[in-house]
Steps between C-alpha positions, in 0.01 A plus 500: 500500500548858622668349806792409271553852347852628576597158638755238406426135555804279556452126466718223644576134453432424872329652806840499672640726228207738530558524879875557454430781254246659737764501776754658258248774407423562867868543580514767225183676619293387206137420585378175344189288522473121456210423265368213291647520146259682267324239277647636180856431627644161564703403808640180633395576853197724467647775714594848379624817658340830413710819532446856382631563151709795628678256743593252235879458459618189314832507689310441825356173377644168617611242244203268544212690348279369222418840358398860562187648340339845473128550451447735204200570283299209634772231468814383679825586318832330576758732653748221572526136412831349612 
């Protein structure tokens, strides 16, 4: 799970929403990676975006996210659940 340290996983209701968010991040210069949703998190579509924790800005998120989670002390912690 070291790959998730200092990362935020953002989950979505659909693949389309994940792709829209990725484009929005790209236009702001935020690097993101499409990944399968970690098993301990649920998601309607199974796709998540990983971004660096330092890049996380809730105001940059589109309306159609399922949640945003940070990996701390061996577990995912909710940062945002609309």
